[in-house]
Backbone bond lengths (Angstrom), bond angles and torsions (degrees), N, CA, C in turn:
res aa  C-N    CA-C-N  psi(-1)  N-CA   C-N-CA  omega(-1)  CA-C   N-CA-C  phi
1 M - - - 1.493 - - 1.699 99.27 -
2 A 1.354 114.27 135.29 1.427 126.41 -179.73 1.559 107.41 -61.81
3 D 1.230 112.28 151.16 1.548 120.65 173.96 1.548 103.76 -73.77
4 P 1.315 124.48 122.31 1.436 124.11 179.21 1.594 110.77 -57.44
5 R 1.305 119.93 -30.80 1.552 121.29 171.61 1.359 113.94 -56.77
6 Q 1.429 123.18 -37.55 1.471 128.30 -177.65 1.485 107.31 -72.87
7 L 1.167 124.17 -19.06 1.503 124.35 176.30 1.514 115.45 -98.65
8 A 1.243 115.68 -5.55 1.512 114.86 175.73 1.420 115.85 -67.76
9 L 1.231 123.27 -49.39 1.600 124.69 175.22 1.428 109.88 -57.90
10 P 1.260 122.42 -49.34 1.537 115.60 -173.27 1.518 109.15 -70.66
11 L 1.290 119.51 -32.58 1.484 120.30 -179.50 1.523 109.76 -69.43
12 A 1.231 115.49 -43.01 1.485 117.34 -178.11 1.542 108.24 -64.82
13 A 1.276 113.44 -43.47 1.375 112.81 179.82 1.531 118.74 -61.82
14 L 1.318 113.22 -37.66 1.429 123.83 174.34 1.615 112.20 -57.68
15 L 1.390 107.16 -51.97 1.465 111.99 172.79 1.559 117.64 -54.32
16 I 1.266 115.83 -41.14 1.518 120.59 174.63 1.549 110.39 -66.56
17 A 1.296 117.41 -45.59 1.472 120.82 -177.82 1.527 111.12 -58.87
18 G 1.451 114.69 -34.75 1.455 114.97 178.78 1.499 117.25 -86.13
19 C 1.252 120.79 4.90 1.435 123.64 175.78 1.393 112.74 -82.01
20 T 1.445 120.88 140.48 1.426 118.90 177.05 1.568 105.25 -139.22
21 T 1.325 118.88 161.12 1.445 117.30 179.30 1.651 104.81 -91.82
22 G 1.364 108.12 130.01 1.479 117.45 179.67 1.553 106.52 -68.43
23 G 1.412 115.94 157.30 1.488 125.27 177.35 1.523 107.17 -61.19
24 E 1.302 119.42 -34.77 1.455 117.54 -176.18 1.450 118.31 -76.06
25 N 1.305 116.14 -18.17 1.522 122.51 -176.42 1.586 105.03 -80.93
26 P 1.414 111.01 143.51 1.488 113.43 174.07 1.562 110.15 -67.83
27 V 1.340 115.48 164.39 1.518 116.23 -176.54 1.414 101.05 -75.94
28 D 1.382 111.11 142.05 1.417 120.97 176.77 1.575 112.98 -77.32
29 T 1.274 122.51 110.31 1.475 126.19 -174.64 1.532 107.39 -95.98
30 T 1.252 117.42 8.41 1.612 117.78 -179.70 1.494 108.43 -65.04
31 V 1.256 116.17 140.95 1.569 120.06 168.71 1.560 104.79 -129.77
32 W 1.262 111.45 156.87 1.588 117.19 178.55 1.508 107.73 -109.05
33 V 1.253 114.94 132.45 1.509 117.71 175.21 1.400 112.19 -125.61
34 A 1.306 118.33 152.44 1.604 126.12 -179.46 1.486 110.59 -52.83
35 N 1.279 113.88 138.96 1.506 120.88 178.95 1.454 114.17 -142.86
36 G 1.416 117.99 89.67 1.355 121.36 -175.00 1.410 113.28 97.70
37 D 1.414 115.22 -176.27 1.479 122.82 177.47 1.530 112.75 -79.19
38 P 1.294 114.52 155.04 1.525 114.28 176.88 1.471 107.43 -71.04
39 V 1.440 115.78 160.69 1.442 123.21 174.31 1.496 107.09 -117.86
40 T 1.329 108.81 157.12 1.450 113.08 -179.26 1.529 113.77 -81.26
41 C 1.271 121.15 -31.66 1.524 130.95 -173.48 1.500 117.58 -132.32
42 I 1.330 116.68 146.10 1.432 120.69 169.61 1.465 105.25 -129.08
43 S 1.399 115.15 157.28 1.412 121.20 -179.65 1.581 110.48 -81.65
44 R 1.319 116.61 119.81 1.504 125.98 179.99 1.557 110.43 -54.06
45 S 1.227 120.19 -35.24 1.497 127.11 -167.36 1.606 105.24 -80.84
46 R 1.412 116.90 -20.67 1.360 119.52 173.92 1.503 120.56 -88.79
47 I 1.304 112.35 -4.20 1.447 114.80 -176.71 1.525 111.00 -80.14
48 R 1.460 110.21 124.52 1.475 118.32 -179.91 1.417 113.37 -88.82
49 S 1.315 116.79 -48.85 1.497 119.55 175.12 1.435 116.93 -143.19
50 V 1.262 121.41 167.66 1.495 123.99 -179.30 1.493 105.82 -129.61
51 R 1.377 122.54 133.48 1.291 125.68 173.01 1.416 114.26 -129.33
52 V 1.377 119.10 115.10 1.438 124.48 177.91 1.566 106.81 -74.52
53 I 1.300 114.49 127.37 1.556 116.73 -178.25 1.606 102.70 -97.46
54 D 1.263 116.11 -53.93 1.500 117.83 179.09 1.506 109.26 -150.89
55 D 1.407 117.60 -164.09 1.409 119.28 -174.42 1.563 114.51 -76.42
56 Q 1.428 117.66 3.27 1.392 120.76 175.48 1.450 114.36 -139.24
57 T 1.313 117.13 12.35 1.491 124.65 -177.48 1.434 118.42 -135.76
58 I 1.289 121.52 127.07 1.476 123.28 -179.29 1.601 107.64 -136.33
59 D 1.267 115.87 130.18 1.518 124.55 175.65 1.466 111.20 -99.28
60 F 1.355 116.93 124.50 1.500 122.14 174.43 1.561 105.53 -107.48
61 E 1.377 110.92 125.94 1.546 115.47 173.65 1.539 106.57 -103.37
62 M 1.321 114.82 131.17 1.381 119.93 -174.19 1.561 110.23 -95.29
63 N 1.344 121.04 158.10 1.517 123.08 173.34 1.517 112.95 -43.28
64 S 1.252 116.59 -39.33 1.495 125.13 -172.11 1.591 109.17 -76.04
65 R 1.352 115.05 -0.20 1.537 123.03 -171.75 1.513 109.65 73.85
66 Q 1.217 122.25 -0.68 1.482 123.58 174.48 1.632 103.97 -64.40
67 R 1.243 116.54 145.30 1.392 126.45 -179.07 1.483 115.45 -122.49
68 Y 1.310 125.34 130.37 1.483 126.83 177.28 1.475 107.55 -121.35
69 R 1.383 115.36 139.64 1.519 115.77 176.97 1.509 104.62 -117.04
70 N 1.322 114.00 129.28 1.437 120.21 -176.59 1.611 105.22 -110.72
71 E 1.391 109.64 120.03 1.458 120.00 177.27 1.560 103.45 -97.91
72 L 1.355 111.90 109.47 1.457 115.98 179.58 1.580 111.88 -63.68
73 P 1.360 119.34 150.77 1.371 121.81 -174.53 1.446 114.23 -72.73
74 F 1.449 113.72 -16.57 1.378 117.93 -176.15 1.592 100.00 -146.02
75 R 1.344 117.12 151.65 1.510 121.88 169.73 1.491 105.22 -59.53
76 C 1.269 110.62 146.00 1.453 123.02 178.73 1.572 111.61 -118.40
77 S 1.294 114.20 104.98 1.406 122.37 -174.67 1.539 109.97 -62.87
78 G 1.265 112.78 129.27 1.465 126.42 -179.85 1.433 112.03 91.90
79 L 1.291 121.42 -7.75 1.551 120.75 -179.89 1.528 104.45 -86.27
80 G 1.247 113.69 127.56 1.322 124.13 179.75 1.545 116.73 -177.66
81 F 1.316 119.16 -170.23 1.562 119.69 176.66 1.511 108.85 -51.96
82 G 1.297 109.50 136.07 1.533 117.13 179.43 1.497 119.44 81.91
83 S 1.423 108.33 -3.11 1.575 106.77 177.58 1.506 106.11 -106.26
84 T 1.386 116.56 166.66 1.411 128.84 -179.17 1.415 109.07 -122.98
85 I 1.460 116.54 174.31 1.288 115.58 172.91 1.595 108.37 -129.91
86 K 1.302 116.43 149.32 1.373 122.76 179.19 1.567 110.71 -115.50
87 H 1.271 117.62 122.74 1.531 117.54 -177.60 1.533 108.42 -122.28
88 R 1.348 118.25 130.42 1.492 113.30 172.19 1.619 106.43 -117.29
89 S 1.334 107.34 142.48 1.441 111.08 -178.11 1.575 100.38 -158.12
90 R 1.374 108.96 158.17 1.505 119.27 174.45 1.586 108.87 -105.05
91 T 1.262 115.30 4.92 1.464 118.08 178.75 1.666 106.75 -110.66
92 S 1.205 109.70 171.20 1.496 118.95 -179.23 1.547 111.64 -90.49
93 Q 1.295 118.69 0.59 1.441 123.22 -171.35 1.558 109.07 -119.22
94 L 1.293 114.08 146.32 1.506 122.91 178.46 1.601 98.27 -110.82
95 C 1.308 120.82 118.21 1.346 125.00 -168.81 1.654 113.07 -122.78
96 S 1.297 115.22 158.02 1.411 121.02 170.21 1.539 106.01 -54.74
97 G 1.292 115.96 141.12 1.502 118.28 179.81 1.622 113.81 91.45
98 S 1.317 112.65 -27.48 1.470 117.13 179.31 1.538 110.38 -63.74
99 T 1.317 114.45 143.90 1.497 117.50 179.58 1.375 111.75 -99.42
100 F 1.370 111.22 164.88 1.479 121.85 179.88 1.474 111.41 -148.22
101 T 1.379 121.04 161.48 1.362 122.38 179.54 1.549 106.91 -114.76
102 V 1.418 116.64 139.10 1.447 120.93 178.58 1.529 110.27 -81.87
103 R 1.366 118.61 134.76 1.389 120.34 176.72 1.532 103.42 -125.18
104 S 1.273 115.71 130.37 1.460 123.97 174.01 1.433 115.99 -120.43
105 L 1.360 113.14 138.10 1.537 111.98 -179.78 1.571 109.20 -60.60
106 G 1.364 112.00 137.26 1.431 115.57 178.91 1.434 122.53 75.98
107 A 1.441 112.77 3.68 1.500 121.21 -176.44 1.426 109.26 -103.79
108 A 1.315 113.56 -178.97 1.503 122.20 174.58 1.572 107.15 -57.02
109 P 1.455 114.46 142.70 1.413 116.79 177.09 1.491 119.32 -54.10
110 V 1.396 114.63 -28.04 1.436 113.39 -175.97 1.631 102.69 -125.57
111 G 1.398 111.40 123.05 1.408 116.86 -178.44 1.568 110.53 -102.87
112 P 1.340 115.49 -162.44 1.444 112.74 -175.55 1.566 107.72 -74.05
113 R 1.392 115.07 166.93 1.389 124.31 -177.52 1.592 102.33 -109.77
114 C 1.371 114.34 131.10 1.509 118.32 -177.47 1.569 109.72 -134.65
115 S 1.299 118.28 167.18 1.393 127.16 -177.68 1.407 111.61 -113.49
116 L 1.338 113.88 139.61 1.569 125.62 173.67 1.508 111.85 -76.73
117 G 1.262 118.22 148.71 1.488 128.40 174.14 1.514 102.60 -102.71
118 R 1.366 110.85 -169.55 1.411 115.89 -178.71 1.527 115.12 -81.67
119 F 1.332 125.21 156.81 1.407 131.31 -168.67 1.496 111.53 -95.03
120 Q 1.281 116.81 110.61 1.559 123.01 177.89 1.394 110.04 -88.88
121 P 1.448 121.59 116.11 1.427 126.13 173.84 1.590 106.85 -62.61
122 L 1.343 110.19 142.15 1.471 117.43 179.62 1.471 107.78 -122.91
123 V 1.391 117.43 163.12 1.430 124.62 170.54 1.471 110.77 -132.73
124 R 1.279 118.15 151.06 1.400 122.21 -175.83 1.608 104.24 -78.13
125 A 1.394 118.50 141.63 1.476 122.55 176.20 1.512 106.06 -151.72
126 E 1.394 111.59 142.74 1.475 117.11 -178.83 1.579 111.29 -73.24
127 A 1.372 109.87 138.66 1.516 114.33 179.73 1.449 109.16 -63.68
128 P 1.335 124.61 150.46 1.477 121.78 177.87 1.573 106.43 -70.20
């Protein structure tokens, strides 16, 4: 049986990928800006959701509503909208240099392996 911690990141990313803005809701004008120095690790148990931005950028929203942006050191082939990440670790931390595998719906079960960069804390700000 799979370790539930290994399923948390892919499931969270699938939930985020499936969300859309309804026509009745106003346009979200929120932007996220850097706030402080990047950190090397974040707690895996505090990750609420994962949002893949593009092939080199992943946002991690924490239970506390804190958000971290991870700019990968290199582009990750296959990482993009609709894809998820799978990370295996025996520790409670997700750290810079940790590797993950890309999972895409309808694609081969094992995608490319990529590395994480540092985690930049973000704060919410209204768009101009």
